[in-house]
C-alpha positions, 0 to 999 in steps of 0.5 A: 754779813746778811744772806745775798750780800757778798762784800769784798772789802779793801786793803793793800794792794796784793796778788790775789788770783783766786782769792775772789773764787774762794771768798764766792765759795765760802759764803752761803747763800751768795747769790741769794735775795733780800726780800722787801715788805712788797716781796721785791728784793732790795739792793745791797746795804751801804758799803762799807769803808773797811780795809782788807786784802782785796780791794782798796779802801772805800770800794766794794763788790757785791753780788745778789739776786732781786725778785722781780714783779712777775716772779723772776729773778735777776742777778745784779753785780755792784761795784761801789766807790765812795768818795773817799776811796783810795781809788778812782773811777776812770775811762780806759780804752785799749792800746788803740781806739780802732781795736777792741779788747775784753773788759778783763784785758782792759782793766789788766792794761790800766791796772785796775782793781775792778772795771765794767764795760763802757760805751756802745760801739761799731760792730758788724752787725751795724749798716756802715760798719767800717772794720774798727771794732773799737770805735766808741759811738758817742763821747769819749773823754779819757783825762782831759783828752777827747777820744770821740765826739758825741752823739749830740743830745745823748746822756754821758757820765761826767767825771770830774778832774777835781778832788771832791768834785761829784760826778754827774750824768747829763746830756752832752754836745761837743763843739768842735772847730779847726782854725787855720794860720790864715784866719780860716775856720771850719767845723771839724765833724769827728774824731778817730772814726771813719769820715763820711759814716756817722754811726747813730747819727746825732752828728753836725753839719750836714749830715742825712739819714742813710735810709731817708736821705733827709737832714739828720741831726738828732741821735738814732741808736744803731742807725746810720747817717752819712755826710759827703763833705767832713773832716775828721782828726785822728791821733796816735790813740787811733793806731799806727795808721789812719783809715785809707781813704777814697779818691779825692780824699786829703790828709794834713799831717800836724806835729805836736805843735799843731803845725802842718808837716805834710799833705798827702793824697789820698788819704791813709798812712802813719800817724805821727807818734807825737802829732795828729792828722786831719782827713777831709772827704768832699768838701772838707778835703777842698778846705784842707787843700785850700788852707793848710800850709807846711809850717803854718798852724791847723789848731782845734778848739773843743768845747763839751757842753751840758744841757745848761751850755756850760763847758765841762771839759777840762784838765782830768775830766773824763766823759763817757756817753751811752744812754738812756738816763734812768734816774734823775733827781732821785726819781725814775726818769728815762729819756730813751726817745731823747737818745735816739732809741725806738719806742719798743726799747723800753720794754724787753728785759736785756742784760744791762750795765748801769752806773749811778751817782749817790747823793754823797757822790758815791759812783755804783757800777752795776751789772745786771745779768739776763738771758738765762733761766737763772737770770731774766735780765732787766727793762730800763724801768726795772734797772732804774728802780733797782738803782733807786733801791741802792740809794741812787740819785741819778743813773744811766744805761751803759751798752748791754746785751752780750757786752755786759760784763763786771771783773774784780781783781782779774776774775769774772765777777758776773755771768755774761749772756755770751758765756764769755768776755766780749771784746769792747771799745772801753770800760769804766775802771777802778784804779788805786791811787 
């Protein structure tokens, strides 16, 4: 093992609290850099699918330091999962979507051996925040089930449900339709979020910018859009109760077969354990009251399409949105404007979490520490170049800043800028098969 490379290799599952820290302490220079010919630090060598007692076969966890062009350094933690690994990468969230948990808590709940934080999510710093910190801002699909609709046009990681199929990164959109028993159809505006407020914009069907009051269908990072007439679906994954609705709202309760069991006004109340609800406001409430009939079906049609218009959702598929893309076709390619970022977002160095795909389908989960003297963080371009050095042919940005966290074997593997793990909406977790 060369200087600057810590590799935690695999083996049978075991209780190993403290093993990682012991390994870190025993490896000289575990945060050193491997300089390249131009003086910039290279990424880690390719992972080796050996087995030890720490991680499943084909999974490695490494920490190293890269020197940036101006001489400052950035600490990088990388979890690598090979296609043949005895583990799968899954999108996981907490017990309820409405609440947030730390990456460590999410990993423990999923029985994962490693994890990094995932998508952007609602916080009290955002205008329109409704008090639900687990609300993912963008698409989340877990094992073929849609948990949160897309911010249409933003970049997402697509984890296929077919063995041997390669993960990929693409721009996606959701197409959600309601079909009532009387044949009436209507757009379903969202899944598991408060109706009427669209954090991050990028929605459908009459959305307006909360600032300009002009029609807005494009992504707008951390901006608020509003829609006075919406229908939003809630499932048991949201929590025990749907959000309390304002006067004039309506909520339709559905059983496990999608048949109407009750209509309540205003919205807000228990979510059926084996069913779901549809909450309408404004014109959305009017539509539900006109077409929902007890004992009759009210079903959802769900499609998630990539930029070629192909439906990518299916059994076993998981999808996680964030953005922007950083690498495409083996070259730096940053679509920050298309993901709703202001022009200045490309420039600052920040803590960042990045997911990448290598040519052979290996997944790289990388965390760049920042906001400290020891680690400056990275710009989008610097993160892209680092991932290219690691062999990425595709890469995308996930949530960063104080959220950037890597956990391996139940231990914190990086140095979060908050000094502790922040509660987040979801995570990418490495789960043994």
